[in-house]
C-alpha positions, 0 to 999 in steps of 0.5 A: 366358833361357827364361823371358824368351822364354816371357813375350815369346811369350805377350805377343805372342800376347795382343797378336795375340788368339791367346791370351785373358787369363784374366780376359777369359775369366772376364768372360764367366763366368756360372756357377761353384763357389765356391772358398771359403765364408765359413768358418762351415759352412752359416751363409752369412748367409742368401741375402743373405750367400751372394749377397754371397759369389758377388759378392765371388769374381766381382769378384776375377776381373773378373766382378763386374758381373753380378747373381750369385745363389747356387743355394740354396733356403729353407724355410718360409712364404716358401720360395724355389726355387733355380731361380727365383733364377738367371735364364734362361741360358745359363750358361758356366763360367770357360773359356767352356764352356756348362753349360746353355742354360736352366733346363729343361736345367740340371735335366735333361740338363745339361753339369755334370761334374767337368771343367766345374763349375769355380771362379771361378778356373777350377780343378777342385773335388776330387771322389771319389778326390781328397784332400780330397774337396770335391764336396758342394755346399750346395743345400737343393734338390730335384732339380727346383730347388724347395724342400723342404716345411717340416718336416725341415731341409734348409737349415741353418735357411735358411743361418743355422746352423753348428751344429744342422740339416742341408742337402741337398747335391749332388755337383759331380763327379756321383760318389758311393760308390754307382752310384745316381741320388743319387750322380750328382746335382749338386743333391740327393744326400744331407743333410749331417752337421750344419751346422758346417764340420767336419760339412760336411768330414766327408762330403766338402764344404767349405761350397762352393756354386754361383753363377749370373749372373741377367742 
């Protein structure tokens, strides 16, 4: 009986517009952390594969109509800057909270925290102190949103390797083992220990990354 009353109450609130359905909120979403990667470590199938993962996850929660791009840079002669892939902003998470109004704020005094860097489902990502920790986000990116110079691999061979190489990672909870600027960085905290799924897990990740809607 209690469950029936509760369900009826929720239905009435929804009908009156007092409570917004979860997918109605998420349809306005323009930023999220992937709830899952492709499962091949940092081999995302290149930028195109990563963008497809963003699109697939967004579609599953009713936000697939937008132009979703992964926040990832590449290296080499045709290097791509992550900041140039994500539109102009503003960007909202699955709960409707603005995490940044524009590219400059995103790479400055943004509103990215453990409580706001949510998955497309609106879930908090495990951070420091949680088990397992999954706060390492694949970015391959410098603090200002630009690509690293050619040379030392910071993109796991432009997101095609699940073996050799390394990727720059950011901390979605803005927390690390030390109280220093890299530990608090959402996009450039430390390199990964290899490119395999197990290598990413071993340093506190799970092959997750940021997705932005570029309107």
